[in-house]
Backbone as CSV, one residue per row, in Angstrom:
resi,resn,N_x,N_y,N_z,CA_x,CA_y,CA_z,C_x,C_y,C_z
1,UNK,48.880,49.724,1.283,49.534,48.669,0.531,48.490,47.994,-0.367
2,UNK,48.799,47.806,-1.622,47.829,47.158,-2.526,47.650,45.691,-2.173
3,UNK,46.477,45.165,-2.553,46.193,43.756,-2.299,47.150,42.865,-3.068
4,UNK,47.611,41.817,-2.414,48.473,40.855,-3.096,47.680,40.014,-4.097
5,UNK,46.411,39.806,-3.798,45.551,39.005,-4.658,44.361,39.860,-5.079
6,UNK,44.516,40.615,-6.161,43.415,41.493,-6.575,42.196,40.691,-7.023
7,UNK,41.038,41.293,-6.852,39.774,40.681,-7.251,39.254,41.446,-8.452
8,UNK,38.841,40.702,-9.480,38.324,41.323,-10.687,36.844,41.016,-10.797
9,UNK,36.079,42.013,-11.131,34.644,41.839,-11.334,34.400,41.513,-12.803
10,UNK,33.534,40.517,-13.049,33.137,40.185,-14.410,31.845,40.926,-14.736
11,UNK,31.784,41.431,-15.927,30.516,42.014,-16.348,29.526,40.882,-16.562
12,UNK,28.223,41.199,-16.559,27.204,40.168,-16.764,27.405,39.448,-18.084
13,UNK,27.762,40.200,-19.098,27.958,39.609,-20.422,29.120,38.622,-20.407
14,UNK,30.206,38.981,-19.749,31.368,38.108,-19.662,31.022,36.859,-18.874
15,UNK,30.270,37.001,-17.775,29.871,35.859,-16.962,28.967,34.923,-17.757
16,UNK,28.054,35.492,-18.556,27.166,34.681,-19.384,27.973,33.903,-20.422
17,UNK,28.971,34.546,-21.016,29.824,33.877,-22.001,30.567,32.711,-21.340
18,UNK,31.098,32.930,-20.138,31.812,31.876,-19.426,30.887,30.699,-19.143
19,UNK,29.666,30.968,-18.700,28.704,29.910,-18.396,28.335,29.127,-19.649
20,UNK,28.090,29.818,-20.766,27.744,29.138,-22.015,28.889,28.271,-22.524
21,UNK,30.117,28.755,-22.383,31.272,27.960,-22.807,31.414,26.716,-21.935
22,UNK,31.144,26.850,-20.649,31.283,25.722,-19.730,30.306,24.610,-20.082
23,UNK,29.134,24.967,-20.610,28.150,23.957,-20.990,28.651,23.090,-22.137
24,UNK,29.611,23.595,-22.886,30.089,22.884,-24.056,31.346,22.063,-23.790
25,UNK,31.904,22.170,-22.613,33.146,21.447,-22.324,32.888,19.974,-22.057
26,UNK,33.822,19.175,-22.486,33.746,17.746,-22.219,34.525,17.451,-20.938
27,UNK,34.541,16.189,-20.557,35.278,15.797,-19.366,35.710,14.350,-19.522
28,UNK,36.441,13.842,-18.567,36.840,12.441,-18.616,35.627,11.558,-18.370
29,UNK,35.551,10.438,-19.052,34.391,9.548,-18.970,34.603,8.549,-17.830
30,UNK,33.719,8.585,-16.845,33.811,7.680,-15.703,32.732,6.612,-15.805
31,UNK,33.109,5.360,-15.651,32.178,4.234,-15.703,31.791,3.887,-14.263
32,UNK,30.567,4.243,-13.866,30.131,4.038,-12.487,29.980,2.560,-12.148
33,UNK,29.642,1.735,-13.111,29.487,0.303,-12.837,30.832,-0.348,-12.530
34,UNK,31.874,0.029,-13.256,33.213,-0.515,-13.023,33.942,0.214,-11.913
35,UNK,33.535,1.449,-11.655,34.209,2.250,-10.631,35.552,2.775,-11.099
36,UNK,35.699,2.984,-12.408,36.962,3.450,-12.958,36.686,4.249,-14.234
37,UNK,37.701,4.945,-14.700,37.551,5.691,-15.935,37.450,4.732,-17.112
38,UNK,36.642,5.106,-18.085,36.443,4.287,-19.273,37.638,4.490,-20.207
39,UNK,38.174,3.376,-20.694,39.357,3.441,-21.552,39.044,2.865,-22.923
40,UNK,39.724,3.404,-23.933,39.559,2.862,-25.276,40.453,1.633,-25.434
41,UNK,40.479,1.055,-26.627,41.235,-0.183,-26.843,42.741,0.009,-26.709
42,UNK,43.210,1.262,-26.771,44.633,1.548,-26.602,45.002,1.911,-25.172
43,UNK,44.012,1.856,-24.269,44.272,2.139,-22.864,44.201,3.604,-22.490
44,UNK,43.766,4.464,-23.420,43.630,5.888,-23.120,42.241,6.152,-22.542
45,UNK,42.180,7.076,-21.598,40.892,7.427,-20.993,40.042,8.161,-22.028
46,UNK,38.783,7.728,-22.169,37.881,8.337,-23.135,37.332,9.660,-22.613
47,UNK,36.906,10.483,-23.537,36.347,11.790,-23.207,34.828,11.738,-23.309
48,UNK,34.158,12.254,-22.297,32.695,12.329,-22.302,32.279,13.644,-22.950
49,UNK,31.306,13.585,-23.814,30.769,14.788,-24.452,29.974,15.594,-23.415
50,UNK,29.635,16.849,-23.711,28.989,17.709,-22.700,27.763,17.098,-22.020
51,UNK,26.874,16.462,-22.776,25.680,15.877,-22.160,26.066,14.748,-21.205
52,UNK,26.945,13.849,-21.640,27.382,12.741,-20.785,28.143,13.243,-19.569
53,UNK,28.928,14.301,-19.745,29.659,14.884,-18.618,28.687,15.426,-17.574
54,UNK,27.588,16.035,-18.029,26.567,16.541,-17.108,25.893,15.390,-16.362
55,UNK,25.530,14.321,-17.084,24.899,13.158,-16.448,25.839,12.579,-15.389
56,UNK,27.111,12.468,-15.718,28.077,11.943,-14.749,28.209,12.874,-13.554
57,UNK,28.196,14.167,-13.796,28.262,15.118,-12.688,27.061,14.917,-11.768
58,UNK,25.871,14.742,-12.363,24.655,14.532,-11.565,24.792,13.301,-10.679
59,UNK,25.217,12.184,-11.255,25.354,10.944,-10.481,26.405,11.097,-9.383
60,UNK,27.544,11.688,-9.719,28.598,11.851,-8.721,28.132,12.763,-7.588
61,UNK,27.370,13.786,-7.923,26.855,14.696,-6.902,25.907,13.975,-5.954
62,UNK,25.042,13.118,-6.498,24.100,12.376,-5.653,24.851,11.404,-4.745
63,UNK,25.875,10.752,-5.256,26.616,9.764,-4.476,27.600,10.381,-3.473
64,UNK,27.865,11.676,-3.557,28.832,12.329,-2.672,28.121,12.904,-1.455
65,UNK,28.579,12.527,-0.282,28.024,13.061,0.960,28.576,14.467,1.182
66,UNK,27.686,15.427,1.366,28.098,16.823,1.553,28.970,16.967,2.789
67,UNK,30.026,17.748,2.661,30.989,18.086,3.715,31.732,16.880,4.277
68,UNK,31.817,15.796,3.502,32.543,14.622,3.968,33.973,14.573,3.425
69,UNK,34.255,15.362,2.413,35.570,15.327,1.768,36.144,16.739,1.686
70,UNK,37.385,16.884,2.089,38.016,18.201,2.095,38.224,18.752,0.687
71,UNK,38.248,17.881,-0.313,38.468,18.321,-1.685,37.284,19.029,-2.305
72,UNK,36.117,18.951,-1.669,34.911,19.586,-2.202,34.456,20.708,-1.280
73,UNK,33.846,21.720,-1.865,33.276,22.786,-1.035,32.028,22.243,-0.331
74,UNK,31.530,22.969,0.622,30.337,22.545,1.356,29.075,22.552,0.519
75,UNK,29.151,23.105,-0.685,27.974,23.169,-1.549,27.832,21.928,-2.430
76,UNK,28.818,21.046,-2.434,28.809,19.877,-3.316,28.309,18.651,-2.558
77,UNK,27.359,17.950,-3.138,26.897,16.691,-2.574,25.517,16.778,-1.938
78,UNK,25.112,15.636,-1.372,23.795,15.515,-0.750,23.951,15.198,0.737
79,UNK,22.854,15.283,1.459,22.847,14.984,2.900,22.013,13.726,3.144
80,UNK,22.384,12.654,2.473,21.603,11.426,2.571,21.741,10.757,3.935
81,UNK,22.904,10.875,4.565,23.061,10.292,5.902,22.060,10.926,6.863
82,UNK,21.876,12.227,6.762,20.908,12.926,7.603,19.497,12.442,7.310
83,UNK,19.206,12.213,6.032,17.869,11.753,5.640,17.558,10.391,6.245
84,UNK,18.533,9.507,6.284,18.304,8.154,6.787,18.184,8.097,8.304
85,UNK,18.512,9.171,9.007,18.382,9.193,10.468,16.930,9.303,10.920
86,UNK,16.072,9.755,10.052,14.664,9.886,10.397,14.046,8.501,10.579
87,UNK,13.122,8.372,11.524,12.503,7.068,11.782,11.312,6.806,10.865
88,UNK,10.713,7.848,10.340,9.533,7.734,9.502,9.935,7.647,8.023
89,UNK,9.414,6.654,7.302,9.759,6.447,5.897,9.364,7.644,5.034
90,UNK,8.207,8.237,5.294,7.766,9.394,4.507,8.684,10.594,4.712
91,UNK,9.167,10.779,5.939,10.118,11.859,6.199,11.439,11.595,5.478
92,UNK,11.874,10.342,5.484,13.102,9.990,4.757,12.957,10.321,3.284
93,UNK,11.866,9.900,2.677,11.647,10.147,1.253,11.611,11.644,0.954
94,UNK,10.935,12.393,1.802,10.836,13.838,1.599,12.210,14.504,1.674
95,UNK,13.005,14.108,2.666,14.331,14.714,2.824,15.264,14.283,1.700
96,UNK,15.179,13.019,1.277,16.001,12.537,0.159,15.673,13.329,-1.095
97,UNK,14.389,13.491,-1.367,13.960,14.257,-2.543,14.479,15.699,-2.463
98,UNK,14.370,16.292,-1.289,14.825,17.671,-1.099,16.327,17.801,-1.319
99,UNK,17.117,16.943,-0.675,18.576,17.102,-0.739,19.116,16.792,-2.134
100,UNK,18.537,15.822,-2.821,18.978,15.521,-4.191,18.618,16.678,-5.121
101,UNK,17.417,17.184,-5.000,16.984,18.296,-5.854,17.872,19.519,-5.646
102,UNK,18.111,19.895,-4.394,18.937,21.065,-4.112,20.364,20.886,-4.627
103,UNK,20.914,19.696,-4.458,22.289,19.448,-4.905,22.411,19.552,-6.416
104,UNK,21.442,19.007,-7.137,21.526,19.012,-8.597,21.218,20.391,-9.195
105,UNK,20.375,21.156,-8.533,20.087,22.506,-9.020,21.235,23.476,-8.720
106,UNK,22.179,23.067,-7.884,23.331,23.906,-7.551,24.465,23.737,-8.559
107,UNK,24.186,23.171,-9.707,25.190,22.981,-10.749,25.849,24.326,-11.077
108,UNK,27.168,24.428,-10.920,27.825,25.717,-11.165,27.723,26.181,-12.619
109,UNK,27.482,25.267,-13.542,27.364,25.636,-14.956,25.912,25.807,-15.399
110,UNK,24.986,25.690,-14.466,23.552,25.907,-14.734,23.015,24.998,-15.846
111,UNK,23.448,23.728,-15.843,22.984,22.775,-16.850,21.697,22.080,-16.432
112,UNK,21.388,22.064,-15.143,20.215,21.373,-14.627,19.052,22.345,-14.520
113,UNK,17.939,22.007,-15.160,16.755,22.864,-15.105,15.752,22.390,-14.060
114,UNK,15.577,21.071,-13.952,14.494,20.550,-13.105,14.807,19.122,-12.672
115,UNK,14.419,18.782,-11.442,14.546,17.421,-10.903,13.167,17.044,-10.373
116,UNK,12.614,15.937,-10.848,11.230,15.610,-10.496,10.948,14.117,-10.655
117,UNK,9.718,13.739,-10.361,9.206,12.377,-10.553,10.006,11.338,-9.749
118,UNK,10.131,11.577,-8.440,10.855,10.652,-7.572,10.010,9.410,-7.283
119,UNK,10.655,8.251,-7.343,10.022,6.986,-6.966,10.999,6.233,-6.069
120,UNK,10.459,5.597,-5.022,11.273,4.895,-4.047,10.870,3.427,-4.007
121,UNK,11.856,2.551,-4.017,11.626,1.113,-3.892,12.462,0.630,-2.705
122,UNK,11.784,0.444,-1.560,12.466,0.101,-0.318,12.689,-1.404,-0.227
123,UNK,13.896,-1.772,0.223,14.239,-3.164,0.520,14.708,-3.213,1.966
124,UNK,15.100,-4.362,2.434,15.491,-4.517,3.829,16.629,-3.580,4.225
125,UNK,17.685,-3.538,3.434,18.859,-2.750,3.801,19.258,-1.721,2.742
126,UNK,18.376,-1.425,1.818,18.701,-0.461,0.777,17.433,0.162,0.204
127,UNK,17.634,1.168,-0.607,16.519,1.815,-1.299,16.980,2.147,-2.713
128,UNK,16.113,1.888,-3.670,16.369,2.284,-5.054,15.540,3.528,-5.312
129,UNK,16.218,4.593,-5.720,15.562,5.868,-5.980,15.650,6.136,-7.475
130,UNK,14.518,6.385,-8.077,14.476,6.736,-9.492,13.883,8.135,-9.605
131,UNK,14.508,8.974,-10.410,14.006,10.323,-10.610,14.413,10.804,-11.997
132,UNK,13.800,11.879,-12.434,14.067,12.428,-13.759,14.716,13.791,-13.616
133,UNK,15.710,14.035,-14.465,16.431,15.303,-14.459,16.300,15.932,-15.840
134,UNK,15.897,17.186,-15.895,15.858,17.932,-17.156,17.043,18.870,-17.204
135,UNK,17.721,18.862,-18.351,18.877,19.732,-18.523,18.654,20.764,-19.605
136,UNK,19.676,21.537,-19.865,19.583,22.598,-20.863,19.485,22.041,-22.278
137,UNK,19.675,20.743,-22.451,19.603,20.116,-23.770,18.169,19.746,-24.134
138,UNK,17.202,20.097,-23.292,15.788,19.752,-23.502,15.558,18.251,-23.544
139,UNK,16.428,17.517,-22.928,16.268,16.073,-22.794,16.019,15.750,-21.331
140,UNK,15.252,14.729,-21.095,15.061,14.247,-19.732,15.917,13.012,-19.554
141,UNK,16.654,12.984,-18.463,17.484,11.836,-18.153,16.873,11.149,-16.944
142,UNK,16.576,9.877,-17.058,15.998,9.123,-15.951,17.154,8.488,-15.179
143,UNK,17.346,8.906,-13.955,18.442,8.415,-13.122,17.904,7.372,-12.142
144,UNK,18.657,6.311,-11.974,18.333,5.292,-10.975,19.540,5.182,-10.049
145,UNK,19.306,5.369,-8.762,20.382,5.363,-7.784,20.054,4.334,-6.724
146,UNK,21.000,3.455,-6.418,20.832,2.468,-5.347,21.662,2.905,-4.153
147,UNK,21.023,3.007,-3.004,21.704,3.448,-1.792,21.554,2.414,-0.689
148,UNK,22.621,2.179,0.052,22.594,1.279,1.189,22.225,2.075,2.438
149,UNK,21.401,1.503,3.285,21.015,2.167,4.536,22.075,1.997,5.588
């Protein structure tokens, strides 16, 4: 009996074309400070251009706990809760750096080239993490993330 759901193989060239097209797609613009989609003066949701869509993807990936939501695959997000379980501050920083880097390099559209230059500013009940992300646009984006312990 033939498969009900056939699987098609993409040639390398076709896969490369799909990846390049994905880099050019826009997405809905999300305002992280307001916690809602950005709207124009007529109340319509604004569209983020490819670079802004990538930056938003990076931030959302860092803020998403891996395997905490059924809507995401196990490859999406970071393991920051695991990082904070360590008692040693240096171990926490090392694990945070590792999990953020791995999550951002797992971009399905291959827009992220490098994650580096991590800096940590510890407070009583939170940590501010600053790091730099290089993308396919040859621009460096400096991300600042505030996390509660």
